[in-house]
LODRENLO-482567 format. One record per residue (C-alpha): x, y, z; residue number from 1; chain. Coordinates in steps of 0.02 Angstrom, whole numbers, plus 50000, padded with zeros to 5 digits. Layout:
X|Y|Z|NUM|A $
...
# end
This chain:
35404|44405|53941|1|A $
35367|44506|53786|2|A $
35412|44447|53621|3|A $
35551|44572|53585|4|A $
35624|44523|53748|5|A $
35601|44339|53699|6|A $
35697|44353|53533|7|A $
35834|44453|53608|8|A $
35873|44313|53739|9|A $
35859|44175|53587|10|A $
35974|44293|53479|11|A $
36088|44309|53627|12|A $
36092|44117|53660|13|A $
36129|44076|53476|14|A $
36273|44202|53478|15|A $
36338|44113|53631|16|A $
36337|43951|53559|17|A $
36403|44001|53389|18|A $
36553|44085|53479|19|A $
36627|43913|53557|20|A $
36685|44005|53711|21|A $
36596|43879|53844|22|A $
36622|43713|53735|23|A $
36744|43630|53877|24|A $
36662|43533|54004|25|A $
36689|43615|54168|26|A $
36662|43456|54277|27|A $
36798|43414|54396|28|A $
36745|43230|54392|29|A $
36878|43208|54241|30|A $
36893|43014|54281|31|A $
36712|43006|54244|32|A $
36651|42912|54070|33|A $
36545|43041|54028|34|A $
36665|43186|54060|35|A $
36645|43294|53911|36|A $
36481|43212|53852|37|A $
36376|43338|53929|38|A $
36208|43295|53845|39|A $
36228|43116|53901|40|A $
36281|43162|54071|41|A $
36140|43285|54105|42|A $
36043|43157|54036|43|A $
36089|43028|54163|44|A $
36064|43147|54310|45|A $
35882|43214|54259|46|A $
35830|43025|54227|47|A $
35899|42958|54403|48|A $
35831|43106|54491|49|A $
35987|43086|54628|50|A $
36099|43232|54605|51|A $
36143|43366|54504|52|A $
36281|43375|54378|53|A $
36443|43445|54453|54|A $
36442|43576|54323|55|A $
36267|43640|54396|56|A $
36321|43638|54574|57|A $
36375|43809|54583|58|A $
36224|43896|54491|59|A $
36116|43807|54633|60|A $
36228|43836|54769|61|A $
36203|44026|54743|62|A $
36033|44017|54717|63|A $
35998|43909|54883|64|A $
36131|44029|54973|65|A $
35990|44183|54921|66|A $
35864|44065|54973|67|A $
35945|44013|55139|68|A $
35978|44195|55199|69|A $
35801|44229|55172|70|A $
35753|44099|55309|71|A $
35897|44122|55405|72|A $
35976|43945|55382|73|A $
36170|43910|55297|74|A $
36219|43776|55203|75|A $
36393|43677|55193|76|A $
36503|43623|55028|77|A $
36538|43439|55064|78|A $
36661|43449|54910|79|A $
36674|43339|54739|80|A $
36598|43154|54737|81|A $
36755|43088|54638|82|A $
36816|42959|54783|83|A $
36746|42799|54701|84|A $
36801|42822|54521|85|A $
36954|42694|54556|86|A $
36841|42574|54622|87|A $
36718|42572|54495|88|A $
36860|42553|54356|89|A $
36917|42411|54436|90|A $
36749|42310|54453|91|A $
36663|42392|54296|92|A $
36781|42472|54176|93|A $
36690|42575|54040|94|A $
36666|42488|53876|95|A $
36787|42542|53749|96|A $
36691|42606|53582|97|A $
36760|42507|53429|98|A $
# end
């Protein structure tokens, strides 16, 4: 990447952040205690290395579908994993901030 291209990409990124257009949390796990706290959510997922945050699934699915086509494979969509939130909130409710 040339310096000019890098500068242009950063300027566009700054404009995107300043616009506030994408500040709402896109995750469908609305009962998650980290919903809307995207920095914390990504930090947890990055540290645990178990799976990706739900908000990144569409991006990776698109890339993986393209790669799977190249090697003649298919992928399946297992859907959201929100089935355990009721149980979690019963046995280990999040601590309320004071």
